[in-house]
C-alpha positions in Angstrom: -12.8 0.8 2.4 -13.9 -2.8 1.7 -17.0 -3.6 -0.3 -18.9 -4.9 2.7 -18.2 -1.7 4.6 -19.6 0.4 1.8 -22.7 -1.7 1.5 -23.3 -1.9 5.2 -22.8 1.9 5.6 -25.3 2.6 2.9 -27.8 0.1 4.5 -27.4 1.6 7.9 -27.8 5.2 6.6 -31.0 4.2 4.7 -32.3 2.3 7.8 -31.7 5.2 10.2 -33.3 7.7 7.8 -36.4 5.4 7.3 -36.6 4.7 11.1 -36.5 8.4 12.0 -39.3 9.1 9.6 -41.3 6.1 10.8 -40.7 7.1 14.5 -42.1 10.6 13.8 -45.1 9.3 12.0 -45.9 6.7 14.8 -45.4 9.4 17.5 -47.9 11.8 15.9 -50.3 9.0 15.2 -50.2 8.0 18.9 -50.8 11.6 19.9 -53.9 11.8 17.6 -55.2 8.5 19.0 -54.8 9.6 22.6 -56.5 12.9 22.0 -59.4 11.2 20.3 -59.7 8.7 23.2 -59.5 11.5 25.8 -62.1 13.6 23.9 -64.4 10.6 23.9 -63.9 10.0 27.6 -64.5 13.6 28.5 -67.7 13.6 26.4 -68.9 10.5 28.3 -68.3 12.3 31.6 -70.3 15.3 30.3 -73.1 13.0 29.4 -73.0 11.5 32.9 -73.2 15.0 34.4 -76.1 15.8 32.2 -77.8 12.6 33.3 -77.3 13.7 37.0 -75.3 10.6 37.9 -73.9 10.9 41.4 -70.4 12.4 41.8 -69.2 9.3 43.6 -70.2 7.1 40.8 -68.5 9.4 38.2 -65.4 9.4 40.3 -65.4 5.6 40.5 -65.8 5.4 36.7 -63.1 8.0 36.0 -60.5 6.7 38.5 -59.3 3.6 36.6 -59.4 5.3 33.2 -55.9 5.9 31.7 -57.3 8.9 29.8 -58.8 11.0 32.6 -57.7 12.2 36.0 -60.2 13.3 38.8 -59.5 15.3 41.9 -61.4 17.4 44.4 -61.0 21.1 44.6 -62.1 23.3 47.5 -62.2 27.0 47.2 -62.8 29.6 44.6 -62.2 28.6 41.0 -59.5 30.4 39.0 -60.5 32.4 36.0 -59.8 29.6 33.5 -61.8 27.1 35.5 -64.6 29.6 36.0 -64.7 30.2 32.3 -64.8 26.4 31.6 -67.5 26.0 34.2 -69.6 28.8 32.7 -69.8 26.9 29.5 -72.2 24.1 29.4 -70.2 21.9 27.0 -66.7 23.3 26.8 -64.1 22.5 24.1 -63.0 19.0 23.3 -60.3 18.7 25.9 -61.6 21.3 28.4 -61.7 19.9 32.0 -65.1 18.9 33.3 -66.0 20.7 36.6 -68.7 19.0 38.6 -70.0 21.0 41.6 -70.6 19.1 44.8 -71.5 21.8 47.2 -70.5 25.5 47.7 -66.9 26.0 47.0 -66.3 22.2 46.5 -65.9 20.6 43.1 -64.8 17.4 41.3 -62.6 18.3 38.4 -62.1 15.7 35.6 -59.1 16.6 33.4 -57.5 14.8 30.4 -54.5 12.7 31.4 -52.4 11.4 28.6 -49.1 10.6 30.3 -50.1 7.1 31.2 -51.5 6.2 27.8 -48.5 7.9 26.1 -46.1 6.0 28.3 -47.7 2.7 27.5 -47.7 3.3 23.8 -44.1 4.5 23.8 -43.1 1.5 25.8 -44.7 -0.8 23.3 -43.1 1.1 20.5 -39.7 0.9 22.2 -40.0 -2.9 22.5 -40.9 -3.2 18.8 -38.0 -0.8 17.9 -35.6 -2.8 20.1 -36.7 -6.1 18.4 -36.3 -4.4 15.0 -32.8 -3.2 15.9 -31.8 -6.6 17.2 -33.1 -8.2 14.0 -31.2 -5.5 11.9 -27.9 -6.2 13.7 -28.3 -9.9 13.2 -29.1 -9.3 9.6 -25.9 -7.2 9.2 -23.8 -9.9 10.9 -25.3 -12.6 8.6 -24.7 -10.3 5.6 -21.1 -9.9 6.7 -20.5 -13.6 7.0 -22.2 -14.3 3.7 -20.4 -11.6 1.8 -17.1 -12.7 3.3 -17.7 -16.3 2.2 -18.8 -15.1 -1.3 -15.7 -13.0 -1.6 -13.4 -15.9 -1.2 -13.5 -16.8 -4.9 -12.7 -13.1 -5.8 -9.7 -13.1 -3.4 -8.5 -16.4 -5.0 -9.0 -14.9 -8.4 -6.9 -11.8 -7.4 -4.1 -14.1 -6.1 -4.3 -16.1 -9.4 -4.0 -12.9 -11.4 -1.1 -11.7 -9.3 0.7 -15.1 -9.9 -0.2 -14.9 -13.6 1.3 -11.4 -13.8 4.5 -12.7 -12.2 4.6 -15.6 -14.7 3.9 -18.3 -12.1 1.7 -21.3 -12.5 -1.5 -20.7 -10.5 -3.6 -23.4 -8.9 -7.0 -24.4 -10.4 -9.7 -22.2 -9.0 -12.6 -23.9 -7.2 -16.1 -24.0 -8.5 -18.5 -21.4 -7.1 -22.2 -21.7 -6.4 -22.8 -18.2 -7.9 -23.5 -18.2 -11.6 -21.9 -14.8 -12.3 -18.8 -15.8 -10.4 -18.5 -19.0 -12.4 -18.7 -16.9 -15.6 -15.8 -14.7 -14.3 -13.8 -17.8 -13.3 -14.4 -19.4 -16.7 -13.2 -16.3 -18.5 -10.1 -16.3 -16.4 -9.4 -19.9 -17.4 -9.9 -19.0 -21.0 -7.5 -16.0 -20.6 -5.0 -18.2 -18.8 -5.1 -20.8 -21.6 -4.9 -18.1 -24.3 -1.8 -16.5 -22.6 -0.1 -20.0 -22.4 -0.8 -20.5 -26.1 0.5 -17.0 -26.9 3.6 -17.7 -24.8 4.2 -20.9 -26.7 3.8 -19.1 -30.0 6.2 -16.4 -28.9 8.8 -19.0 -27.9 8.3 -20.6 -31.2 8.6 -17.3 -33.0 11.7 -16.4 -31.1 13.3 -19.6 -32.1 12.3 -19.0 -35.7 13.6 -15.4 -35.5 16.9 -16.7 -34.1 17.1 -19.3 -36.9 16.2 -16.7 -39.5 18.8 -14.3 -38.1 21.4 -17.0 -38.4 20.2 -17.8 -41.9 20.5 -14.1 -42.9 24.0 -14.0 -41.5 25.0 -17.2 -43.3 23.5 -15.7 -46.5 25.4 -12.4 -46.1 28.6 -14.3 -45.3 28.2 -16.6 -48.2 27.4 -13.8 -50.6 30.4 -11.7 -49.4 32.8 -14.7 -49.4 31.7 -16.6 -52.5 30.9 -13.6 -54.7 32.4 -10.3 -53.6 35.4 -12.0 -51.9 36.3 -14.0 -54.9 35.9 -11.0 -57.2 38.1 -8.9 -55.0 40.7 -11.7 -55.0 40.7 -11.8 -58.8 40.9 -8.0 -59.0 43.9 -8.1 -56.7 45.6 -10.6 -59.1 44.8 -8.4 -62.2 46.0 -5.3 -60.3 49.3 -7.1 -59.8 49.4 -7.9 -63.5 48.7 -4.2 -64.4 51.6 -3.1 -62.2 54.1 -5.7 -63.5 53.0 -6.5 -67.1 55.1 -5.0 -69.9 52.9 -5.9 -72.9 50.1 -3.6 -73.7 47.7 -6.3 -74.7 48.0 -8.0 -71.3 47.5 -4.7 -69.5 44.4 -3.9 -71.6 42.9 -7.4 -71.0 43.5 -7.1 -67.2 42.0 -3.6 -67.1 38.9 -4.8 -68.9 38.5 -7.7 -66.5 38.9 -5.4 -63.5 36.2 -3.1 -65.0 33.8 -6.0 -65.5 34.4 -7.4 -62.0 34.0 -4.0 -60.4 30.5 -3.7 -62.0 29.8 -7.2 -60.7 30.8 -6.2 -57.2 28.7 -3.1 -57.4 25.7 -5.1 -58.5 26.2 -7.6 -55.7 26.4 -4.9 -53.1 23.3 -3.2 -54.5 21.5 -6.6 -54.3 22.6 -7.1 -50.7 21.6 -3.5 -49.8 18.2 -4.0 -51.3 17.8 -7.2 -49.4 18.6 -5.5 -46.1 16.6 -2.2 -46.7 14.4 -1.0 -49.6 16.4 2.0 -50.6 14.0 2.6 -53.4 11.6 4.1 -50.8 14.1 6.8 -50.0 14.0 7.9 -53.7 10.6 7.3 -55.1 7.0 7.4 -53.6 5.4 4.3 -52.1 3.2 3.6 -55.2 6.2 3.6 -57.5 8.1 1.3 -55.1 5.2 -1.2 -54.9 4.8 -1.1 -58.7 8.4 -1.9 -59.2 8.2 -4.7 -56.6 5.3 -6.3 -58.4 6.9 -5.7 -61.8 10.0 -7.6 -60.7 7.9 -10.5 -59.6 5.9 -10.5 -62.9 9.2 -10.7 -64.8 10.5 -13.5 -62.6 7.1 -15.4 -62.8 6.0 -15.2 -66.4 3.7 -18.2 -66.2 1.6 -16.6 -63.4 -1.3 -14.4 -64.3 -1.1 -11.1 -62.4 -4.1 -8.9 -61.7 -2.7 -5.7 -60.2 -4.4 -2.5 -59.0 -2.3 0.1 -57.1 -3.9 3.5 -56.4 -2.1 5.6 -53.8 -2.4 9.0 -55.5 -4.3 10.6 -52.7 -2.3 8.8 -50.0 -0.3 11.0 -47.6 3.1 9.4 -47.3 4.9 8.7 -44.0 8.4 7.2 -44.2 8.1 4.8 -41.2 4.5 3.7 -42.1 5.5 3.3 -45.8 8.3 0.9 -44.9 5.9 -1.3 -42.9 3.4 -1.3 -45.8 6.1 -2.1 -48.3 7.5 -5.0 -46.2 3.9 -6.3 -45.6 3.2 -6.4 -49.3 6.6 -7.9 -50.1 6.2 -10.7 -47.5 2.7 -11.5 -48.8 3.9 -11.7 -52.4 7.0 -13.8 -51.4 4.7 -16.2 -49.5 2.6 -16.7 -52.7 5.7 -17.3 -54.8 7.3 -19.7 -52.3 4.4 -21.7 -51.0 1.1 -21.2 -52.9 1.9 -22.8 -56.3 -0.7 -20.4 -57.8 -1.4 -19.7 -61.4 -3.2 -16.4 -60.7 -2.4 -13.6 -58.2 -4.7 -10.6 -57.5 -3.1 -7.6 -55.8 -5.2 -4.6 -54.8 -3.6 -1.7 -52.9 -5.6 1.4 -52.3 -5.0 4.5 -50.1 -6.3 8.0 -49.6 -6.4 10.6 -46.8 -8.6 8.4 -44.6 -7.6 4.7 -45.0 -5.2 2.3 -46.6 -5.9 -1.3 -47.7 -3.7 -4.0 -49.0 -5.0 -7.3 -50.3 -3.0 -10.2 -51.9 -5.0 -13.1 -53.0 -4.0 -16.3 -54.9 -5.7 -19.4 -56.3 -3.1 -21.8 -54.9 -3.3 -24.8 -52.6 -4.6 -22.8 -49.7 -4.0 -23.2 -46.0 -5.6 -26.6 -45.4 -7.4 -27.2 -42.1 -5.2 -24.9 -40.0 -3.4 -21.7 -40.5 0.3 -22.3 -40.1 1.8 -19.4 -38.1 5.2 -19.3 -39.8 7.7 -16.6 -39.5 6.3 -14.8 -42.6 2.8 -14.5 -41.2 4.1 -13.5 -37.8 6.2 -10.8 -39.5 3.1 -9.5 -41.4 1.0 -9.4 -38.2 3.8 -7.7 -36.3 4.1 -5.0 -39.0 0.4 -4.5 -39.0 0.4 -4.0 -35.2 3.3 -1.5 -35.5 1.1 0.9 -37.6 -2.2 0.1 -35.8 -3.7 -1.8 -38.7 -5.8 -5.0 -38.8 -4.4 -8.0 -40.5 -6.3 -11.1 -41.6 -5.4 -14.3 -43.3 -8.3 -16.3 -44.7 -9.1 -19.1 -47.1 -11.8 -18.0 -49.6 -14.5 -20.4 -50.8 -13.0 -20.5 -54.3 -9.6 -21.7 -52.9 -6.3 -20.1 -52.3 -5.3 -17.6 -49.6 -6.3 -14.0 -49.1 -4.0 -11.8 -47.0 -5.4 -8.3 -46.2 -4.4 -5.3 -44.2 -6.8 -2.5 -43.3 -5.7 0.8 -41.7 -7.7 3.8 -40.7 -5.3 6.8 -41.0 -4.9 9.1 -38.0 -2.1 11.1 -36.5 0.4 8.4 -35.5 2.6 8.7 -32.4 6.3 8.4 -33.1 7.5 4.7 -33.1 9.9 4.6 -30.2 13.1 3.3 -31.8 11.2 0.7 -33.9 13.3 -1.3 -36.4 11.4 -0.6 -39.6 13.9 -2.3 -42.0 
């Protein structure tokens, strides 16, 4: 059912109800007026009878009256007429019986059919005019609503094209203020979606580039480090098999042992780069403390203000990995880009909420926030756990990256990659 059909149905229902009530009130009002007029006319006839006005004159006066009817009666009166005649005045609408001679009378009775017909005819004309006006009003309303719904239909088509990823035509201006507000909001939404689409394309390119860089890094590490060590081990293994002198065997065995430790350290480093295995062994607080400690050792010239309190925090493996990666990315951004001399890290969590804040006094963001792959990764990880992420430039300089999460029962992450 269309909007106009619903509106017109409601209007017709209200109109019919009001018209029926109005008709009943008018009908009873007409009845009351006719009775009052007939009563007044009968009283006038009674006064003329009391004044002994001739019967012919009374008949001439009564005959054109729409309220009274006069006729002659010859014979004996019935009981009700005799009773009325026996009373000098009678009731308000009692017929007036005027004797002419023996057994001949002029009877004046109230007659409301003509007056009622005239009043109802006039009311019917007024009702007909009212109905015609009402139908014309509905037709005008239909045309007006149909014209006013054109922008909405165009907006629906534009939304359908937007959903399918097609370029929609510019929507025309409307003379309705509220409609213009809706159209303006649609334009803003369209521009925002285009901007987000461009950002997603840019991020996809950055992710592809980052993935390629990761592969190059892994290939280089495996080839230049692990591969060379394995090649050297193979050479020393050959010496161990074929050497006769004990000193040569011992020297080769020592080198194999050293290089085996180097391979183990290299593999551990690559594994930690791909996935924080420390989270599988120790709580989140200890993992974050170790992460910050390693950066403190690597950046001795930087002043670190660290506060980590997750003693009342209820751990969740998938959520913990996202929090760890978020903090790791925020700290890495400070080390790589901020050129800061002071870093403040505050991480707090209890049974109700978790907050992470990494702030530095570096060179800041400038006039615009650069949405690089690191920031996109942090925002993505915040969305994965339902947290709010913000990146701001405080008045005292630097950059402040924060995450705020209200803890609740999380639905399982459907196959999300949490590494």
